[in-house]
LUMMARMAR-610815 format. One record per residue (C-alpha): x, y, z; residue in one letter; residue number from 1. Coordinates in nm, 4 decimals. Last residue first. Layout:
<atoms>
+----------+----------+----------+-----+-----+
|        x |        y |        z | res |   n |
+----------+----------+----------+-----+-----+
|        X |        Y |        Z |   A | NUM |
...
+----------+----------+----------+-----+-----+
</atoms>
This chain:
<atoms>
+----------+----------+----------+-----+-----+
|        x |        y |        z | res |   n |
+----------+----------+----------+-----+-----+
|  -0.0402 |  15.7897 |  -6.3385 |   E | 145 |
|  -0.3263 |  16.0035 |  -6.2092 |   E | 144 |
|  -0.3667 |  16.1717 |  -6.5505 |   S | 143 |
|  -0.4180 |  15.8352 |  -6.7227 |   A | 142 |
|  -0.6844 |  15.7290 |  -6.4719 |   K | 141 |
|  -0.8708 |  16.0563 |  -6.5181 |   A | 140 |
|  -0.8549 |  16.0213 |  -6.8977 |   E | 139 |
|  -0.9898 |  15.6637 |  -6.8820 |   T | 138 |
|  -1.2691 |  15.7657 |  -6.6450 |   A | 137 |
|  -1.3668 |  16.0515 |  -6.8767 |   A | 136 |
|  -1.3735 |  15.8169 |  -7.1767 |   A | 135 |
|  -1.5830 |  15.5635 |  -6.9853 |   E | 134 |
|  -1.8375 |  15.8317 |  -6.8965 |   A | 133 |
|  -1.8438 |  15.9562 |  -7.2575 |   P | 132 |
|  -1.9075 |  15.6048 |  -7.3969 |   A | 131 |
|  -1.6358 |  15.4724 |  -7.6266 |   E | 130 |
|  -1.7372 |  15.4606 |  -7.9911 |   A | 129 |
|  -1.8575 |  15.1280 |  -8.1206 |   P | 128 |
|  -1.6266 |  14.9339 |  -8.3519 |   A | 127 |
|  -1.7964 |  14.9092 |  -8.6913 |   E | 126 |
|  -1.5277 |  15.0401 |  -8.9225 |   A | 125 |
|  -1.2344 |  14.9243 |  -8.7126 |   G | 124 |
|  -1.3652 |  14.5686 |  -8.7065 |   A | 123 |
|  -1.3439 |  14.5368 |  -9.0826 |   G | 122 |
|  -0.9791 |  14.6277 |  -9.1370 |   I | 121 |
|  -0.7514 |  14.5044 |  -8.8578 |   A | 120 |
|  -0.9679 |  14.2262 |  -8.7178 |   A | 119 |
|  -1.0939 |  14.1250 |  -9.0629 |   Y | 118 |
|  -0.7462 |  14.0750 |  -9.2075 |   D | 117 |
|  -0.8640 |  13.7980 |  -9.4420 |   V | 116 |
|  -1.1833 |  13.9802 |  -9.5396 |   L | 115 |
|  -1.4879 |  13.7783 |  -9.4511 |   E | 114 |
|  -1.7483 |  13.5491 |  -9.6054 |   L | 113 |
|  -1.9401 |  13.3515 |  -9.3455 |   I | 112 |
|  -2.1196 |  13.0443 |  -9.4704 |   C | 111 |
|  -2.4580 |  12.8851 |  -9.5229 |   L | 110 |
|  -2.5240 |  12.5687 |  -9.7216 |   E | 109 |
|  -2.8800 |  12.5632 |  -9.8534 |   A | 108 |
|  -3.1088 |  12.2941 |  -9.7082 |   G | 107 |
|  -3.4293 |  12.4721 |  -9.8061 |   D | 106 |
|  -3.5953 |  12.5679 |  -9.4783 |   G | 105 |
|  -3.3391 |  12.4358 |  -9.2294 |   I | 104 |
|  -3.0437 |  12.6327 |  -9.3622 |   R | 103 |
|  -2.7246 |  12.4308 |  -9.3578 |   T | 102 |
|  -2.4368 |  12.5188 |  -9.1294 |   K | 101 |
|  -2.1170 |  12.7254 |  -9.0958 |   T | 100 |
|  -1.8885 |  12.7186 |  -9.3973 |   R |  99 |
|  -1.5983 |  12.9611 |  -9.3667 |   M |  98 |
|  -1.5199 |  13.1507 |  -9.6867 |   I |  97 |
|  -1.2073 |  13.3635 |  -9.6892 |   R |  96 |
|  -1.1245 |  13.6919 |  -9.8596 |   T |  95 |
|  -0.8114 |  13.8731 |  -9.9803 |   Y |  94 |
|  -0.6690 |  13.5719 | -10.1602 |   G |  93 |
|  -0.4430 |  13.7643 | -10.3935 |   G |  92 |
|  -0.0842 |  13.8870 | -10.4305 |   Q |  91 |
|  -0.0499 |  14.0239 | -10.0770 |   R |  90 |
|   0.2062 |  14.2899 |  -9.9865 |   G |  89 |
|  -0.0232 |  14.5843 | -10.0644 |   E |  88 |
|  -0.3227 |  14.4296 |  -9.8830 |   Y |  87 |
|  -0.3694 |  14.6978 |  -9.6154 |   A |  86 |
|  -0.3438 |  14.9635 |  -9.8866 |   P |  85 |
|  -0.6598 |  14.8166 | -10.0490 |   A |  84 |
|  -0.8817 |  14.8432 |  -9.7396 |   I |  83 |
|  -0.8170 |  15.1927 |  -9.6084 |   E |  82 |
|  -0.8145 |  15.4724 |  -9.8692 |   R |  81 |
|  -0.9098 |  15.2930 | -10.1945 |   F |  80 |
|  -1.1786 |  15.0733 | -10.0398 |   L |  79 |
|  -1.3015 |  15.3562 |  -9.8174 |   R |  78 |
|  -1.3406 |  15.5747 | -10.1302 |   S |  77 |
|  -1.5250 |  15.2903 | -10.3026 |   V |  76 |
|  -1.7609 |  15.2463 | -10.0072 |   V |  75 |
|  -1.8459 |  15.6157 | -10.0069 |   G |  74 |
|  -1.8949 |  15.6236 | -10.3847 |   Q |  73 |
|  -2.1506 |  15.3426 | -10.3881 |   Q |  72 |
|  -2.2333 |  15.1927 | -10.7299 |   H |  71 |
|  -2.0468 |  14.8578 | -10.7021 |   I |  70 |
|  -1.9357 |  14.8077 | -11.0644 |   R |  69 |
|  -1.9318 |  15.1576 | -11.2095 |   A |  68 |
|  -1.7816 |  15.2901 | -10.8860 |   V |  67 |
|  -1.4996 |  15.0356 | -10.9153 |   A |  66 |
|  -1.4302 |  15.1289 | -11.2778 |   L |  65 |
|  -1.4208 |  15.4971 | -11.1802 |   R |  64 |
|  -1.1706 |  15.4233 | -10.9035 |   Q |  63 |
|  -0.9540 |  15.2238 | -11.1426 |   A |  62 |
|  -0.9516 |  15.5183 | -11.3856 |   H |  61 |
|  -0.8571 |  15.7558 | -11.1056 |   L |  60 |
|  -0.5594 |  15.5377 | -11.0207 |   T |  59 |
|  -0.5034 |  15.3538 | -10.6929 |   G |  58 |
|  -0.3588 |  15.0347 | -10.8395 |   T |  57 |
|  -0.4285 |  14.8570 | -10.5096 |   K |  56 |
|  -0.7922 |  14.9593 | -10.5260 |   G |  55 |
|  -0.8355 |  14.7804 | -10.8575 |   L |  54 |
|  -0.6999 |  14.4639 | -10.6935 |   T |  53 |
|  -0.9419 |  14.5188 | -10.4044 |   I |  52 |
|  -1.2264 |  14.5493 | -10.6564 |   M |  51 |
|  -1.1245 |  14.2275 | -10.8316 |   R |  50 |
|  -1.1163 |  14.0479 | -10.4970 |   E |  49 |
|  -1.4628 |  14.1723 | -10.4120 |   A |  48 |
|  -1.6098 |  14.0665 | -10.7480 |   V |  47 |
|  -1.4861 |  13.7082 | -10.7321 |   R |  46 |
|  -1.5658 |  13.6804 | -10.3603 |   R |  45 |
|  -1.9248 |  13.7895 | -10.4180 |   I |  44 |
|  -1.9605 |  13.5065 | -10.6713 |   E |  43 |
|  -1.8287 |  13.2452 | -10.4306 |   K |  42 |
|  -2.0314 |  13.3907 | -10.1447 |   A |  41 |
|  -2.3543 |  13.3648 | -10.3443 |   K |  40 |
|  -2.3075 |  12.9913 | -10.3918 |   T |  39 |
|  -2.1948 |  12.9401 | -10.0309 |   V |  38 |
|  -2.5026 |  13.1098 |  -9.8876 |   T |  37 |
|  -2.4680 |  13.4317 |  -9.6905 |   T |  36 |
|  -2.3211 |  13.5789 |  -9.3727 |   S |  35 |
|  -2.1124 |  13.8930 |  -9.4055 |   I |  34 |
|  -1.7717 |  14.0051 |  -9.2863 |   R |  33 |
|  -1.5620 |  14.3223 |  -9.2912 |   G |  32 |
|  -1.8559 |  14.5505 |  -9.2130 |   H |  31 |
|  -1.8343 |  14.8156 |  -9.4846 |   T |  30 |
|  -1.6294 |  14.6261 |  -9.7417 |   F |  29 |
|  -1.8488 |  14.3162 |  -9.7079 |   L |  28 |
|  -2.1652 |  14.5252 |  -9.7174 |   S |  27 |
|  -2.0464 |  14.6933 | -10.0373 |   C |  26 |
|  -1.9695 |  14.3523 | -10.1867 |   V |  25 |
|  -2.3195 |  14.2335 | -10.0927 |   A |  24 |
|  -2.4756 |  14.5394 | -10.2554 |   N |  23 |
|  -2.2830 |  14.4828 | -10.5787 |   A |  22 |
|  -2.3662 |  14.1093 | -10.5822 |   V |  21 |
|  -2.7390 |  14.1684 | -10.5368 |   L |  20 |
|  -2.7395 |  14.4511 | -10.7904 |   S |  19 |
|  -2.5677 |  14.2307 | -11.0486 |   R |  18 |
|  -2.8167 |  13.9490 | -10.9886 |   R |  17 |
|  -3.1169 |  14.1809 | -11.0144 |   H |  16 |
|  -2.9918 |  14.3188 | -11.3439 |   G |  15 |
|  -2.9138 |  13.9746 | -11.4860 |   E |  14 |
|  -3.2416 |  13.8066 | -11.3995 |   K |  13 |
|  -3.2480 |  13.5783 | -11.0990 |   L |  12 |
|  -3.2889 |  13.2021 | -11.0633 |   G |  11 |
|  -2.9554 |  13.1318 | -10.8970 |   I |  10 |
|  -2.7646 |  13.2478 | -11.2095 |   K |   9 |
|  -2.3922 |  13.2416 | -11.1498 |   F |   8 |
|  -2.2338 |  13.1222 | -11.4700 |   T |   7 |
|  -1.8759 |  13.0287 | -11.5546 |   Y |   6 |
|  -1.8326 |  12.9486 | -11.9222 |   K |   5 |
|  -1.5217 |  12.7315 | -11.9418 |   R |   4 |
|  -1.6645 |  12.5105 | -12.2181 |   H |   3 |
|  -2.0117 |  12.6032 | -12.3336 |   R |   2 |
|  -2.0270 |  12.4206 | -12.6617 |   M |   1 |
+----------+----------+----------+-----+-----+
</atoms>
């Protein structure tokens, strides 16, 4: 019997599937939101929420477990430094899935998977730097006042 055996296969072998999920989780932590299919998003959510929970503990052992799972030291350090502390007061539910449309080619349901506090966490990582001319104008305006 296979009671309560959750599987996420989608026609891939185990190594490829784990790499796909690990890379998607890294993209989620880097950009704050990603667009994918609903099936993949549900599996990515499982791993991402476990990694944020590990990040909330903040121990060296938890950091090593996170690196073993998602394989990118830079993303793990950002997870432990910026993302996990932002969720200290939250007991779970760090991500949200918003269904968008169906893909024309194969009819797969597409969605956006994002961190709950995307504006505070994800947008800061990819916000473009202010142009030098705009920075000079801002400083000049501040000095005039």
